[in-house]
PAKE-949279 format. One line per 5 residues: number of its first residue (from 1); their letters; for each residue x, y, z of C-alpha. Coordinates in nm, 4 decimals, padded with zeros to 6 digits. Example, Ala and Ser with C-alpha at 12.3 -4.5 7.8 and 13.67 -1.06 7.14 Angstrom:
<atoms>
1) as) 01.2300:-00.4500:00.7800  01.3670:-00.1060:00.7140;
</atoms>
This chain:
<atoms>
1) xxxxx) 03.4732:01.8943:02.4909  03.8320:02.0021:02.3887  03.9854:01.7183:02.5860  03.7331:01.4634:02.4480  03.7685:01.5805:02.0863;
6) xxxxx) 04.1473:01.5819:02.1326  04.1475:01.2149:02.2471  03.9212:01.1252:01.9601  04.1035:01.3116:01.6696  04.4751:01.3250:01.7702;
11) xxxxx) 04.4912:01.6520:01.5834  04.8075:01.7771:01.4248  04.7598:02.0987:01.5942  04.6092:02.1686:01.9231  04.2453:02.2643:01.9556;
16) xxxxx) 04.2410:02.5994:02.1174  03.8879:02.6657:02.1641  03.5318:02.5353:02.1185  03.2359:02.7571:02.0519  02.8864:02.5901:02.1024;
21) xxxxx) 02.6522:02.7091:01.8122  02.2996:02.6877:01.7369  02.1968:02.3183:01.7098  01.9293:02.3829:01.4368  01.9847:02.4127:01.0670;
26) xxxxx) 01.6645:02.5655:00.9347  01.5618:02.4659:00.5835  01.5707:02.7260:00.3100  01.2187:02.6361:00.2037  00.9422:02.4107:00.3076;
31) xxxxx) 01.0314:02.1462:00.0568  01.3782:02.1093:00.2242  01.3949:01.9196:00.5565  01.5858:02.1022:00.8510  01.7813:01.9292:01.1173;
36) xxxxx) 01.8323:01.9496:01.4848  02.1573:01.8148:01.6161  02.1814:01.6886:01.9822  02.5167:01.9091:02.0126  02.6894:02.1486:01.7507;
41) xxxxx) 03.0166:02.3155:01.8190  03.2938:02.4883:01.6045  03.6689:02.5016:01.6848  03.8697:02.8106:01.6554  04.0059:02.7127:01.3148;
46) xxxxx) 03.6588:02.6727:01.1745  03.6029:02.2899:01.1986  03.2378:02.1973:01.2749  03.1565:01.9232:01.5111  02.8214:01.7368:01.5118;
51) xxxxx) 02.7699:01.5242:01.8214  02.4645:01.2886:01.8247  02.3586:01.0283:02.0920  02.1195:00.7353:01.9965  02.0047:00.5045:02.2515;
56) xxxxx) 01.8111:00.2449:02.0314  01.8835:00.0928:01.6975  01.7215:00.3071:01.3993  01.6329:00.2353:01.0606  01.8573:00.3745:00.7850;
61) xxxxx) 02.0986:00.5118:01.0561  02.3889:00.5031:00.8207  02.1833:00.7251:00.5818  02.1003:00.9625:00.8624  02.4671:01.0151:00.9273;
66) xxxxx) 02.5253:01.1127:00.5691  02.2131:01.3311:00.5713  02.3502:01.5012:00.8875  02.7027:01.5714:00.7366  02.5634:01.6799:00.3980;
71) xxxxx) 02.3164:01.9353:00.5614  02.5885:02.0889:00.7628  02.8035:02.1134:00.4553  02.5332:02.2668:00.2295  02.4495:02.5211:00.5080;
76) xxxxx) 02.8157:02.6719:00.4434  02.7206:02.7984:00.1058  02.7808:03.1784:00.1056  02.4587:03.3107:-00.0734  02.4989:03.6315:-00.2472;
81) xxxxx) 02.9007:03.6102:-00.2660  02.9856:03.5612:-00.6220  03.3445:03.5155:-00.5373  03.2894:03.2064:-00.3090  03.5012:02.9168:-00.4710;
86) xxxxx) 03.3346:02.6181:-00.2776  03.6057:02.6213:-00.0146  03.4464:02.4425:00.2796  03.5241:02.4175:00.6393  03.5801:02.0666:00.7904;
91) xxxxx) 03.2685:01.8777:00.9300  03.3013:01.5863:01.1550  03.0065:01.3749:01.2961  03.0482:01.2094:01.6241  02.7756:00.9498:01.6760;
96) xxxxx) 02.7379:00.7859:02.0224  02.5273:00.4614:01.9826  02.4113:00.2282:02.2461  02.3949:-00.0540:01.9829  02.5835:-00.2066:01.7132;
101) xxxxx) 02.5233:-00.0854:01.3579  02.3438:-00.3237:01.1515  02.5065:-00.4639:00.8383  02.8814:-00.4129:00.9765  03.1052:-00.6034:01.1990;
106) xxxxx) 03.0802:-00.4826:01.5688  03.3359:-00.2075:01.6071  03.3516:-00.0004:01.9166  03.5285:00.3053:01.7491  03.4901:00.3295:01.3660;
111) xxxxx) 03.6243:00.6224:01.1629  03.4495:00.6864:00.8204  03.5678:00.9087:00.5421  03.5909:00.9288:00.1794  03.8705:00.7300:-00.0017;
116) xxxxx) 03.9723:00.6343:-00.3549  03.8942:00.2657:-00.4174  04.1717:00.1925:-00.6524  04.4743:00.3455:-00.4505  04.3350:00.3876:-00.0782;
121) xxxxx) 04.4255:00.7576:-00.0932  04.2029:00.9883:00.1126  03.9941:01.1894:-00.0879  03.9390:01.4676:00.1443  04.0231:01.5308:00.5327;
126) xxxxx) 03.7320:01.7736:00.5614  03.4515:01.4906:00.5941  03.4788:01.2421:00.8791  03.2246:01.0416:01.0868  03.3099:00.8662:01.4092;
131) xxxxx) 03.0607:00.5926:01.5304  03.1222:00.5016:01.8950  02.9383:00.1861:01.9791  02.9133:00.1596:02.3535  02.7740:-00.1801:02.4334;
136) xxxxx) 03.1315:-00.3363:02.4517  03.2162:-00.1228:02.7549  02.9251:-00.2073:02.9730  03.0363:-00.3845:03.2866  03.3908:-00.4447:03.1730;
141) xxxxx) 03.6896:-00.4480:03.4077  03.8758:-00.1169:03.4360  04.1960:-00.2767:03.2489  03.9665:-00.3283:02.9447  04.0407:00.0182:02.7846;
146) xxxxx) 04.3616:00.0620:02.6080  04.3193:00.4110:02.4146  04.2688:00.7492:02.5630  03.9376:00.7694:02.3841  03.8189:00.4339:02.5375;
151) xxxxx) 03.8690:00.5742:02.8730  03.6001:00.8188:02.7923  03.3741:00.5608:02.6518  03.4132:00.3355:02.9575  03.3368:00.6049:03.1976;
156) xxxxx) 03.0376:00.7414:02.9893  02.8879:00.3804:02.9801  02.9482:00.2978:03.3577  02.9206:00.6321:03.5174  02.5584:00.5946:03.6468;
161) xxxxx) 02.6661:00.2617:03.8400  02.9880:00.3771:03.9818  03.0130:00.4378:04.3669  03.3679:00.5838:04.3673  03.5573:00.8395:04.1803;
166) xxxxx) 03.5905:00.7941:03.7857  03.8837:00.5625:03.7145  04.1743:00.6699:03.4836  04.2306:01.0083:03.6521  04.6055:00.9222:03.6456;
171) xxxxx) 04.5876:00.9220:03.2713  04.3163:01.1835:03.2286  04.3154:01.4352:03.4979  03.9929:01.5838:03.3342  03.8008:01.3001:03.4505;
176) xxxxx) 03.8164:01.4470:03.8227  03.6060:01.7505:03.6866  03.3897:01.5163:03.4843  03.3170:01.2898:03.7738  03.2556:01.6074:04.0046;
181) xxxxx) 02.9821:01.7034:03.7571  02.8381:01.3893:03.7092  02.8112:01.2199:04.0546  02.4634:01.1968:04.1845  02.5555:01.2169:04.5311;
186) xxxxx) 02.6784:01.5743:04.4636  02.3491:01.6785:04.3340  02.1371:01.9287:04.5478  01.7712:01.8600:04.6230  01.6624:02.0695:04.3334;
191) xxxxx) 01.9112:01.9320:04.0924  01.8023:01.5715:04.2077  01.4449:01.6678:04.1275  01.5224:01.7809:03.7907  01.7181:01.4880:03.7214;
196) xxxxx) 01.4436:01.2502:03.8210  01.1847:01.4494:03.6259  01.4192:01.4310:03.3058  01.4514:01.0490:03.3696  01.0874:01.0148:03.4080;
201) xxxxx) 01.0173:01.1903:03.1022  01.2613:00.9922:02.9123  01.0936:00.6715:03.0314  00.7634:00.8059:02.9726  00.8395:00.9003:02.6011;
206) xxxxx) 01.0069:00.5531:02.5427  00.6993:00.3964:02.6789  00.4754:00.6113:02.4624  00.6972:00.5326:02.1595  00.6836:00.1589:02.2044;
211) xxxxx) 00.2934:00.1870:02.2526  00.2656:00.4025:01.9337  00.4809:00.1373:01.7372  00.2703:-00.1431:01.8741  -00.0495:00.0463:01.7591;
216) xxxxx) 00.1174:00.1370:01.4401  00.2088:-00.2315:01.3777  -00.1386:-00.3533:01.4322  -00.2949:-00.0803:01.2133  -00.0373:-00.1644:00.9494;
221) xxxxx) -00.1037:-00.5306:00.9698  -00.4774:-00.4729:00.9203  -00.4067:-00.2475:00.6222  -00.1475:-00.5001:00.5017  -00.3957:-00.7925:00.5349;
226) xxxxx) -00.6777:-00.6011:00.3538  -00.4535:-00.4876:00.0691  -00.3020:-00.8316:00.0518  -00.6268:-00.9899:00.0168  -00.7464:-00.7269:-00.2395;
231) xxxxx) -00.4190:-00.7763:-00.4435  -00.4406:-01.1689:-00.3843  -00.7957:-01.1514:-00.5205  -00.6954:-00.9538:-00.8338  -00.3939:-01.1721:-00.8867;
236) xxxxx) -00.6022:-01.4733:-00.8234  -00.8595:-01.3752:-01.0900  -00.6008:-01.2674:-01.3489  -00.4186:-01.6034:-01.2870  -00.7483:-01.7833:-01.2966;
241) xxxxx) -00.8448:-01.5983:-01.6275  -00.4972:-01.7028:-01.7648  -00.5149:-02.0664:-01.6487  -00.8713:-02.0858:-01.7811  -00.7584:-01.9624:-02.1168;
246) xxxxx) -00.4740:-02.2109:-02.1414  -00.7141:-02.4929:-02.0124  -00.9720:-02.3953:-02.2668  -00.7266:-02.3795:-02.5488  -00.5877:-02.7103:-02.4576;
251) xxxxx) -00.9248:-02.8744:-02.4042  -01.0353:-02.7131:-02.7389  -00.7273:-02.8493:-02.9124  -00.7999:-03.2105:-02.7643  -01.1814:-03.1926:-02.8533;
256) xxxxx) -01.0980:-03.0624:-03.1938  -00.8663:-03.3407:-03.2472  -01.1147:-03.5990:-03.1517  -01.3858:-03.4429:-03.3667  -01.1576:-03.4173:-03.6585;
261) xxxxx) -01.0563:-03.7768:-03.6154  -01.4278:-03.8921:-03.5808  -01.5239:-03.6787:-03.9076  -01.2200:-03.8286:-04.0800  -01.3197:-04.1845:-04.0149;
266) xxxxx) -01.6914:-04.1017:-04.1230  -01.5701:-03.9614:-04.4426  -01.3427:-04.2551:-04.5087  -01.6392:-04.4980:-04.4489  -01.8467:-04.2906:-04.7103;
271) xxxxx) -01.5568:-04.3136:-04.9521  -01.5235:-04.6708:-04.9236  -01.9127:-04.7105:-04.9646  -01.9107:-04.4935:-05.2850  -01.6343:-04.7176:-05.4290;
276) xxxxx) -01.8259:-05.0391:-05.3305  -02.1314:-04.9228:-05.4748  -01.9757:-04.8086:-05.7960  -01.8322:-05.1692:-05.8294  -02.1940:-05.3209:-05.7929;
281) xxxxx) -02.1557:-05.4492:-05.4570  -02.5019:-05.4932:-05.2751  -02.6059:-05.2618:-05.0059  -02.6161:-05.5357:-04.7431  -02.2399:-05.6265:-04.8392;
286) xxxxx) -02.1375:-05.2510:-04.8172  -02.3261:-05.1978:-04.4615  -02.1437:-05.5069:-04.3304  -01.8014:-05.3791:-04.4882  -01.8464:-05.0140:-04.3540;
291) xxxxx) -02.0740:-05.0238:-04.0558  -02.3110:-04.7653:-04.2392  -02.6909:-04.8060:-04.2241  -02.8787:-04.9026:-04.5171  -03.0365:-04.5543:-04.5484;
296) xxxxx) -02.6971:-04.3879:-04.5383  -02.5783:-04.6022:-04.8213  -02.8919:-04.5609:-05.0349  -02.8219:-04.1644:-05.0155  -02.4921:-04.2089:-05.1845;
</atoms>
């Protein structure tokens, strides 16, 4: 771990020691979510490292990185110490990912930290996250890596299929020890059995997860269709009422206009008939002129 962190960080002073600490950060209350890291260690100078391995892409993984680092920071609060002045120990997150992060350009090694937008100055050296995207190293020739940290990533990705000693031991003597620990041919029968059980458990969990995801998708689809129909019905009824109201208003105006025009023409005929009658014209002449019936004219 010391050799790996040294090649990743290029620290100004040597990492003298690494202490493996509890992987759990228990929440202070039921309302706050605790976290369990894959690996958590602390250097002799107080810097804390969170190491996470993620095999499959995950929704909101960038938010998960922020959450993990934030919880590690907040756990440093010295409760009951009134003299604590908010001085924090550094927290670094190292995230191995067997996929490329969504929304960002593929980058095998990415360093993330807080900076000032206007000047590019580093806001703090106490918070860093390193995302190590492994797909680029699978099946590549041994002359592909260029940096010391890339030797690690290459070996980690291709270790299971290697039939000889790990490469790059001239550049990194530690790989002789790493290879000795990792080679399956060096396993005892009991170790091999545990390894196979672990591998089988992983594959079983992956299969169960896929099945649960499928069932969840089907259940979500049914609920979504039902809710969609209900909302569609409500929306349709609402829209239908609105359109019906508009159509009714439009039709009412049109019918009102026609009725008004018709009534206006009738009143105009009656007015003409009155004037003609007062001038002494005969009923037959007035009927011929206006189109009114004799009885209508006699009533005037």
